[in-house]
N, C-alpha and C positions, 0 to 999 in steps of 0.2 A: 505493501500500499504506498503512495506516495503522496503527499501533499503540497501546495505550492498554493501560499498566501500572497496576496498581494492587498497589500494596504490602499493602491490606488494604480488602476487598469492602464490608466493614460499614461503615467510613468512608464510601463512596460512597454509602451509601444517603440519598437527600434527607429531610432532617425531613419528617413530614407527607402526605408521598406514598408511600413505602415503595415505592421503586425505586430501580436502581443508574442515576445519570447517567453519561452516555457524554460531556457536555459540559454546559455551565454552563446551569442549571436557565431552561428558561422554555417555558412550556405552548408554543406556534406559534415553528416557526422557519422559513426560507426553505427550498423545496422545493431539492435539487439536482439539476440537468438530470442527463442518463443518464450514466453513470458518472464524472459530477464531484463527487462528494460532497466536503467539507473539513467542521471543527468548527465546528459552530453553524449545519448544515443539516440536514435530515430525508431522508430517502428514503424516497419513497412506494410505497408497493403494498398489495395486498390479500388478498395471501398470502402463506403464508413455510413453507419446507419444515424441521423441525427432524431432526438425529439426533444421538448419541451415542454415542463411537467410545472405542474402549479401546487399549492393549497388545493387538498382534498384529492390528490393521486395515490392512490395507494399501489404498494406490492408485497407480494409473497419475499419469504426470505428463498433467496436463490442465489446460482452463481451460472457462469457461463463456462463452457468447454475451452472451448481455443478463443472466446473475445475479449479484449481489453474492454474495459468501460470505464471513462471519464464524464464527473460531474462537475459542472461549473456556474458556483450562484450568480444569479445575472443582477436577484433583489432580493432580501431576506436572509434568511438561514435557514440549514438544511442538517439536520443530524442523520449521520449513517453509523449502523452498527457493521461492522467488518470483522471477521476473524481471517484472520492469515496464513496461518497451519493449519494442521489437523489436531495437532496438540494446543494450539495456544486457544485461549479467552474472545469471548468476542471483546473487541475495543469500540467505543463509544467515537466518533469526529466530529465536532460541527463546525462547518462549512458556511463562512460570512460572507456579502457579497465580492467579490471577484474572486474568493479561492474557488482552487482546482484540485479534485481529488481525483487519481488516478487507479482503478484496482485492478491488477493482474488478473489471469484467467482462473477460474477454479477458486475465486474467492467469496467465500460466501457471507451476502449485506441484504444489507434491509434499510432502507432509505427512510426517514419519517417530514417529512419540508412544515415548516413554521407558520406561521398564519397570516404571511404574505410572500411567501417566495416563489421564486420563478426560479428555475434550474433548467440547464438547455442538458442533455444528454446525449453523449456521442459514442457510438460502441463502432469497435475495428477489429478484424474484419467482423463485419452483419452476421450473427449464424442462428435465424429463428429458430431453425431446432436444437441447439445447443446450449440453449439456456434450461438449465435445470433445478426446477422447484424443489425446496427441501419440504417435505413432509413431516419429519421426525420429529414430537411435538417438545420431548425437553430440548432441542436444539434451537426451534423455535421462538420457546417461552427464554432460554437462557439469550437469546438475541432480541427479544421485545424489551427482556429487564433490563437491559443496558442502557434503554432509549428512555427510561422512567424519570 
């Protein structure tokens, strides 16, 4: 799980390129191996899935087999419970406006939007059959308890 926080998103825009930098500006970076992204590398894919979520959006506890998921809060705040390994406990991350959370493939997670939340969610590469909903009651309770 990787968290990138911007106190001022406009200050993160690279001059002359008109884009927000997630890492230091370099035109071409080393390509990350599947599921092994770290700052300074790129994730290559030919397609993305984009969605815009707001308060009232509900999702089940789930993970994606081969898909990265990136949450960026545009307004308000978003709480996410994520489990970074099979032996880890769920961890709560609260994202504020402009914060970005990158979840590697196979990271169980659930999100709870705040009252005035708008978040963009980008999945890459998209794989509609790769989403796995977790139905184990103890897992669901553990994740939801972290969000309380």
